Every structure is written in structure tokens, then in C-alpha cells.
C-alpha positions in Angstrom: -3.5 8.2 -8.1 -6.2 9.4 -6.5 -6.0 13.4 -5.0 -7.2 11.1 -1.5 -4.6 9.0 -1.7 -1.9 11.3 -2.5 -2.9 12.7 0.9 -3.0 10.3 2.7 0.7 9.6 1.4 1.9 12.6 2.2 0.4 12.6 5.6 2.1 9.1 6.3 5.5 10.4 5.0 5.1 14.0 7.0 4.1 11.5 10.2 7.6 9.3 9.5 9.6 12.3 8.7 8.4 13.9 12.0 9.2 10.6 13.7 12.8 10.3 12.4 13.4 13.6 13.5 12.6 13.1 17.3 14.7 9.6 16.8 17.7 12.5 16.0 17.7 11.4 12.3 18.6 14.5 9.7 16.2 14.7 6.8 18.2 15.1 3.7 15.7 14.5 1.2 11.9 14.1 1.0 10.2 12.8 -2.6 13.6 12.6 -4.7 13.4 11.3 -8.1 16.7 9.3 -8.8 17.0 7.0 -11.5 13.6 6.6 -11.8 12.5 5.9 -8.4 11.0 7.9 -6.1 12.7 7.8 -3.0 10.1 8.7 0.1 12.8 10.4 2.6 16.9 10.1 2.9 18.0 10.4 6.4 21.3 10.6 7.9 22.2 9.6 12.1 25.6 9.2 12.8 26.8 7.4 10.5 24.3 5.8 8.5 22.5 7.4 5.6 18.9 5.5 5.4 16.5 5.2 2.4 13.4 4.9 4.2 9.7 4.0 2.0 7.3 4.5 3.8 3.9 2.8 3.3 0.3 4.5 4.9 -2.5 2.5 4.7 -6.0 3.1 6.3 -7.3 -0.1 6.9 -5.4 -3.8 6.7 -7.8 -4.8 4.0 -5.0 -5.3 1.3 -3.0 -6.4 4.4 -0.5 -4.5 7.0 1.4 -1.6 4.9 4.6 -3.5 5.3 3.8 -5.9 3.0 3.7 -3.8 0.5 7.3 -3.3 0.3 8.2 -6.8 -1.5 11.3 -8.0 -2.8 10.7 -6.0 -7.0 10.3 -3.1 -4.7 13.1 -3.6 -2.6 15.2 -4.0 -6.6 13.2 -0.6 -7.3 14.5 1.4 -4.1 17.8 0.2 -4.2 18.4 1.3 -8.2 17.3 4.6 -6.4 19.3 4.7 -3.6 22.4 3.8 -5.8 21.5 6.5 -8.7 21.0 9.1 -6.1 24.1 8.4 -4.1 26.3 8.6 -7.7 24.1 12.1 -8.0 25.3 13.5 -4.5 29.1 13.5 -5.6 30.5 15.1 -2.2 28.2 12.7 0.2 30.0 9.7 1.4 27.6 7.2 1.9 29.3 5.5 5.5 27.0 3.0 5.8 23.8 2.8 3.8 20.7 0.8 5.1 17.2 0.8 4.1 14.0 1.0 6.5 10.3 0.9 6.3 8.0 2.9 8.5 4.2 1.4 8.0 1.5 4.0 9.1 -2.0 2.8 10.1 -4.5 3.8 11.9 -4.1 2.9 15.9 -6.6 2.2 18.8 -7.3 5.9 20.0 -8.2 7.2 17.0 -4.6 8.7 16.3 -2.0 6.8 13.9 0.3 4.2 14.3 4.1 3.9 13.0 6.5 1.1 13.1 9.8 1.5 11.9 11.8 -0.9 10.7 15.4 -0.1 10.8 17.3 -2.1 8.1 14.6 -3.6 6.7 16.1 -5.0 4.4 19.5 -5.6 2.0 21.0 -5.7 -1.1 23.6 -7.5 -2.6 26.2 -5.4 -2.9 25.0 -2.4 -1.4 23.2 0.6 -3.2 25.9 2.4 -3.7 28.0 -0.4 -5.6 
């Protein structure tokens, strides 16, 4: 991955983390590896533990950012989430959810974020 793409991804994750914090989520972990999978953000709010995949694009030439979270990516994220939860022995996941946040240029020259809480589910849940 090029330095430019890494910087774009880091920017998107920072914008997503700020947005989630404003929405009342507590950032538990950022860019953690579990089960051979990188998890962008792990957040909690109330009884929900959400694993958030952040996709950032400069343009839609390859489609909207959220389209990159296909079935294969969802399976990898669920595997990583299950491994992370196993590693957090003292942490009890009350309700596990998978969110997607898409980040792309907005009409005003800034960045536009779209948040899909519960964007996908995995059979048996992430902790299974």
C-alpha cells in the first residue's frame, strides 16, 4: 500500500472516530489486529460493542466506498471480531454489531461521512 493511500485511510479513520465520539460512542480500540484481521475501530455505547469498518475514497471511480465491504470482507471482519472478543477475557460483549462508515469528498470541498449501524450480521454472532 502506498504512503498516500495509508494517509487517506488514516484521515478517514480519524474523521470517523471523531464523528462516533460526538455521537456518544467510546473508542475502545483503533487499528488492532486480531485473528489475522485488522479492525479499524472498536467502539462501545450503552450495551453495544460495534466493530466499525471505515472505507475512504477520493472519488467514486471504483464505486461508493461502502461497496468495498463485500461478503468476503464481512466474513474476515467477523473472524477478527470474534478473535478480539476472545482476547478481551474481562470484557463482556452485550450486543455485537458491525458498522460501516463511508468517507468521501463532499460538495462543499470537505469530507462527507455516511454511517450504517448494523450494516451486516454474521450467523451465530461475532462471539460464537
